[in-house]
N, C-alpha and C positions, 0 to 999 in steps of 0.2 A: 722267730725273731721279729721284733717290731722296730720301727724307726720313728722317733719323734719328729714332727714337723716344726717349722720355725715358730708358728703360733703357739704350740704347746710349750716350747722352750721359753717363749716371751712371757707366758703366764707365770713361770717360776723364776724369771730373771730378776736378779738383784742388782747386777752390774759389777763386772770385774774384767780384768784383762790378763792376758797371758804374756809372759816376759819371753826373752830369747834364750838361747842356749848357754850352758855352762859345762865345766868339766876340766879334768886335769890330764887325761890320757893323750899322749903325743901320737898323731897318725903317721908313724914312721914308714909304714908300708906305702902310704899314699905318696910321701915325699920321694921314696926310692923309685916308685913307678914314674912320677913326673921327671925325675932326673934321667931315668933310662929312656923316656920317650921324647921329652922336650929339650933335654940338654940342661946342663948346669946353669948357664947364664939366664935362661929363662926362668929357671927355678929360683934363682936368687932375686930376680926382679919381682916375681910373684910373692915371695916371702916379704919383700920390702913394702909391698902394696897392701897386704892383708894382715889382720890380727891373728893371734893364735887361735881364737875361738872361730874365726871365719874359716881357717884351714881345717880345723876339726870337723866343722859342719860340712865342708866341701868333701872331706874324705869319707864320712859316715852317713851323710845325707840327713836332710830335714825329715823326710818321710822314708824313702827307700834309698839304699838297701837296708840300713840298720835302724833308721828312725830316731837317731840321736836327738835332733831338734824337737820332734813331735813329743817323744816321751819326756823330754825335759820340761816342755811346756805344761804337759798334763801333770807332772809331779809337782810343779809349782802351784798348780791350782788345787791339788789334792788336800783335803782338810788335815789329814794326819801326815806330818812331815817325816815320820819314821817308817811309813808304809810304802810298799811297792804293789802296784796293781798287777793283775795277770797280763802277760804280754804274749801275743800270738803272732806268728809270721805265716805267710801264705804257704811256705814250704816246710821249713824246719827252724828250730830255735837258732838265733844268731848272737845271743848273749849281750844285748845292748847294756845291761845292768853293769857290766864290767867297765864301761866307759864313763859311768857317772861318778861325780866327785864325792858324794855322801853315801855312807853305808845305811841301808834300810833293812831292818831285821824282821819286820812284819809284812805279811802278804794281805793286801786288801782284795779278797777274792770276790767282792761284789762289783768290782770295776775291771773291765777288760780293755786293753789297748791292742788294736790290730794294726800291724805294719805290713803294707803291701796287701792288705785284705779288703775285699769288697763285700757288700751286703749278700751277694749271691753265695759267698763261701759258707754262709750259715744254712743254705738250702741243699736238699739232697741232689746229687748228681752222680754220674758214673765215676768211680774212683779206681777201678781196676778191671782189666780184661783178661780172662783166664786163657791159658794155653793148655791144649790137650797133650798129656804125657804118656798115655798108654792105657790098656785095659787088661784085666785078668778075669778068668772064669771063676765064679764063686757059687758052686752048686747050680741052682736053676737061675742064676743071675750073673750079670757082668758087673765088675767094680771098675769104674773109670776114674782115672787120676788126672786132675787138673791143678795148675799152679797159677798164682797171680801175685803181683806186687803193686803197691800204691804209688811209689816213686816220691811221695812226700808225706808229711804227717797228716793223718785223718783221724779225727777224734771219735767219730760216730759212724758205725755201719748200720744202715737202716733197711737194706733189702738185698735180695739176689734175683737176678733175671736170667731165665734159661730159654734159649731158642731151640725148638725141635724142628729138624728139617722136614720138608714136605716130600715124603716118600710114599704118598698114597694114604688112603684111610687106614688108621690103626685103631685097635681097641683101646679103651681107657686103661691107664696104668699109673703107678706111683713111682716117683723118683725119690730116693732117700739121700739127702746131702749131709755131709759131715765136714765141718770146717776145722782144720787142725792148724795150730800155730805155725808150724813149718814142717819140712820134710825130715828134719832131725829131731823133732819134738813129738810127744804123744799127747800133748795138752789139747783137748778138744774145746773149741770156742763156742760151738753151736751145732745143733742137729735139727734138721727140718724135713718135712715131707711135702713134696710137690704133687698134686693131683693133676695128671695130664688128661684132658678130655679126649674122647675119641674123635676121629676125623683127621683132616690134614694137619700138618705141623704148623707151628706159630710160636709166639713169645709168651712165656708165662712169667709174670712178675709176682714175686713173693715179698710182701711187706713184713718185716720182722715184728712180731708182737712186742718183743723187748729188744730194742736196739742194743748193739754192743758198744759201750763207751770205752774211751781210751784205746780204740781199736788198733791203730797203726801209728805208733809214736816212736821216733828214733830207731826205726828198723833198718834203715839203709836199703840194701839190695836183697834183703831176706824175703823169700817167697812165702806166701800162705799156700797150704795144701787143701784142696777141695776133693773129697771123695764122693763119687756119685754112683749109687747102687741102682740098677735098673733090671727089669725082667730081661731074660735072654732074647725074648721075642721082640723087645721094644727097640726103637731106633736110638742111636746115641745122639746126645745134644750136639748141636752145631756150634753154639756159642754160649758162654756163660759170662756175665758181668756182675761185679759188685757195686752196689749203690750206697752212698754214704755222704756225710757232710764234713768238710774240712774243719769246721767249728760247730760245736753244739750250741745252737741258738735257743734251745728251750729255756724260757724264763729270763731272757735278756732282751733289752731294748737299746737300739743305737740312739745315742743322744748327740753325737758329734761326728762329722765327716769332713775330711779335707783331702782331696785327691784320692789316693789309695790307702789312707790311713783313717782310723775311726776309733771312737770310744763307745763302749756299751756299758750299761749298768743293769744289775739285777733288778727285776721288777719290784721286789720288796724294798730295796733301797730307793728306787724311784718313787715309790708310794710314801716312803718316809720324807723325801724331799718335798713332796706335794703337800703333806700335812703341816710341815714346819717351814713356812715361807721365809722365815728369817734365819734358818739354821744353816749350818756349814754346807750341807749337800745341795741346798737350793743355791747357795753362792757358787758352788762347783758347776751346777747346771747353767747358771747365768754366764759363766766363763765359757762353758762348752758352746752355748748359743752364740757368743761373740766370735769364737774361732770358727764356728760352722759357717758364719755369714761372710768370712773374709775372702 
């Protein structure tokens, strides 16, 4: 994941501005909450002092929690009025498109809007810590069972880290790991071999040669199952962690940031905007530069 600086945006800028929010959905839940907490008289005064759009924006947020204002601004700048960019949240999908007044039937998958998202969400980090669930003897080896969950949507699994306890010097051995979709599923997501060097314990980090995309999306509280096969003479792992990225930043560049909201473009689309300085995507970038500097 790359980020355009202001100088790069200025090179492409044509000059445009973002408008404010629009829409037709009534924030009934927010009104009920206000009535319950502040009382009806205060609610009436608030309604008299604010417009319908101001109340919608207060209920759903410019950036967080749902990004109604931010997404609306981006849609006004988008060259295709019938397209919807990819929208990603830091935890799970919140369905902001249901609040928009216009129907958009096409997906513009070269533009990504992040709500509550930071640049670091595109970088690898620990996304799950496994819990040991038990072992069973399997011939001349032990099969250890571990489970973990991500607690939020994770697009990309990039590695597994295993810590071996310091139980004195040990001979080199191999750990064979199998990642299964869940304890109720037989679908194998990946299998890897960890070579543990001889000597005292320590942490072994395994970078996946081929990261697993769409790794943990809309799973809720469902655990992944990790099966670890080790020689009977080898010590059991003390800790296993899963490493991944909330968002897959490969091939994307951030072109707009405001608070914890951002817009990213595919690199090929960004190259197109660079070639055509008078084209619609260059104008979109100029709008992004204007919003970024606000």
